[in-house]
C-alpha positions as semicolon CSV with decimal commas, in nm:
position;residue;x (nm);y (nm);z (nm)
1;M;3,277;-0,953;-3,311
2;P;3,278;-0,656;-3,068
3;K;3,406;-0,703;-2,713
4;K;3,151;-0,728;-2,437
5;L;3,184;-0,449;-2,183
6;K;3,194;-0,534;-1,817
7;P;2,929;-0,363;-1,609
8;A;3,062;-0,061;-1,422
9;G;3,047;-0,029;-1,044
10;R;2,928;-0,267;-0,778
11;K;2,638;-0,503;-0,797
12;P;2,328;-0,356;-0,638
13;F;2,290;-0,445;-0,273
14;E;2,037;-0,719;-0,208
15;P;1,918;-0,748;0,152
16;T;1,867;-1,091;0,303
17;T;1,635;-1,204;0,581
18;A;1,941;-1,238;0,805
19;N;2,038;-0,875;0,726
20;R;1,687;-0,757;0,811
21;L;1,684;-0,941;1,144
22;L;2,030;-0,808;1,232
23;V;1,939;-0,446;1,153
24;R;1,621;-0,466;1,360
25;K;1,806;-0,629;1,651
26;L;2,084;-0,367;1,647
27;A;1,836;-0,078;1,621
28;K;1,645;-0,225;1,916
29;A;1,974;-0,245;2,110
30;G;2,023;0,129;2,059
31;W;2,288;0,129;1,787
32;T;2,294;0,440;1,571
33;Q;2,231;0,414;1,197
34;D;2,595;0,506;1,133
35;Q;2,713;0,223;1,360
36;I;2,482;-0,031;1,195
37;A;2,586;0,074;0,844
38;E;2,955;0,055;0,933
39;G;2,911;-0,285;1,094
40;M;2,736;-0,418;0,785
41;G;2,983;-0,259;0,545
42;V;2,723;-0,049;0,364
43;S;2,668;0,325;0,332
44;D;2,418;0,515;0,547
45;E;2,207;0,575;0,236
46;T;2,199;0,203;0,148
47;L;2,102;0,116;0,503
48;R;1,812;0,362;0,506
49;K;1,704;0,269;0,153
50;Y;1,675;-0,105;0,214
51;F;1,609;-0,125;0,589
52;R;1,381;0,172;0,671
53;Y;1,111;-0,054;0,821
54;E;1,361;-0,252;1,032
55;L;1,524;0,067;1,160
56;D;1,188;0,219;1,254
57;M;1,055;-0,097;1,418
58;G;1,379;-0,158;1,609
59;N;1,364;0,196;1,745
60;I;0,998;0,157;1,843
61;E;1,076;-0,172;2,019
62;M;1,371;-0,014;2,202
63;C;1,158;0,278;2,324
64;S;0,875;0,044;2,424
65;T;1,111;-0,177;2,626
66;I;1,262;0,123;2,802
67;E;0,919;0,270;2,879
68;S;0,795;-0,063;3,016
69;T;1,100;-0,100;3,238
70;L;1,069;0,258;3,356
71;Y;0,699;0,203;3,432
72;E;0,779;-0,111;3,634
73;I;1,037;0,081;3,839
74;A;0,808;0,385;3,883
75;T;0,517;0,179;4,013
76;N;0,727;-0,034;4,250
77;V;0,740;0,169;4,572
78;E;1,003;-0,070;4,707
79;H;1,247;0,020;4,429
80;K;1,507;0,279;4,529
81;S;1,461;0,473;4,202
82;C;1,081;0,474;4,189
83;V;1,051;0,852;4,242
84;A;1,310;0,931;3,975
85;A;1,146;0,691;3,729
86;A;0,801;0,835;3,799
87;T;0,936;1,187;3,746
88;V;1,087;1,092;3,409
89;L;0,764;0,926;3,298
90;L;0,548;1,221;3,400
91;K;0,776;1,469;3,222
92;A;0,772;1,258;2,906
93;K;0,410;1,144;2,904
94;G;0,220;1,366;3,147
95;G;0,171;1,668;2,925
96;D;0,269;2,032;2,957
97;E;0,181;2,062;3,324
98;Y;0,463;1,820;3,417
99;R;0,730;1,957;3,186
100;E;1,005;2,182;3,317
101;T;1,017;2,380;2,995
102;K;0,720;2,593;2,908
103;R;0,665;2,688;2,545
104;T;0,570;3,041;2,456
105;E;0,472;3,139;2,107
106;I;0,508;3,502;2,012
107;T;0,299;3,641;1,732
108;G;0,237;3,979;1,580
109;A;-0,083;4,180;1,574
110;D;-0,402;3,969;1,556
111;G;-0,201;3,647;1,565
112;G;-0,014;3,732;1,246
113;P;0,357;3,710;1,188
114;L;0,597;3,938;1,370
115;E;0,699;4,245;1,179
116;Q;1,066;4,311;1,143
117;R;1,189;4,659;1,085
118;I;1,545;4,725;0,989
119;Q;1,668;5,075;1,040
120;N;1,971;5,196;0,850
121;V;2,228;5,344;1,081
122;D;2,509;5,562;0,964
123;V;2,840;5,403;1,046
124;I;3,156;5,599;1,106
125;D;3,466;5,440;0,958
126;T;3,714;5,532;1,232
127;S;4,005;5,392;1,035
128;K;3,992;5,707;0,822
129;L;4,015;5,936;1,125
130;S;4,335;6,070;1,272
131;F;4,427;5,989;1,631
132;E;4,310;6,333;1,746
133;E;3,978;6,297;1,562
134;R;3,919;5,954;1,718
135;D;4,001;6,091;2,063
136;T;3,755;6,379;2,012
137;L;3,487;6,139;1,887
138;A;3,535;5,916;2,192
139;K;3,488;6,214;2,424
140;I;3,172;6,320;2,238
141;L;3,026;5,970;2,264
142;E;3,114;5,945;2,634
143;S;2,944;6,275;2,713
144;A;2,639;6,179;2,505
145;T;2,595;5,856;2,699
146;E;2,665;5,993;3,047
147;I;2,371;6,017;3,281
148;S;2,362;6,302;3,527
149;E;2,309;6,236;3,897
150;E;1,968;6,401;3,868
151;Q;1,866;6,171;3,579
152;R;1,991;5,865;3,770
153;E;1,777;5,959;4,074
154;E;1,471;6,001;3,847
155;F;1,526;5,656;3,692
156;E;1,567;5,496;4,037
157;A;1,248;5,666;4,161
158;E;1,056;5,532;3,860
159;D;1,192;5,182;3,926
160;D;1,087;5,202;4,291
161;E;0,734;5,308;4,190
162;Q;0,705;5,016;3,944
163;E;0,819;4,767;4,209
164;E;0,547;4,879;4,451
């Protein structure tokens, strides 16, 4: 009679009602998924696979509790933090007009995608140049990028005109 083989690996995880309640409670308390998984002795993947609903609901309950508390503080003019709480609520819930960050979307012609043009530039491998050649090249580049006093005055005059 052939030997029976033992099953390989662990038994599949089977969540209990107590596990589900614990995960939801910890998610509501603000624990991260990594912290909850470690505390339960399971992997992150196992936690998300078996407790997705509890994680989502715990997070929703946490946010709801925080928002309710913040609302209570914001609407209580006697509370010392009412202005700060009202500011946070308006930034989060009041729409774009209350946000500090404005979003700008940049598009190409007629609302299409931006065009990208890549221009090949010749590159000089200076490691192949002698010291004298590098020194000469540096002087050429310096003179090519220098702006004369006359050019500088023209640029400043243009800037002044644009400011007016």
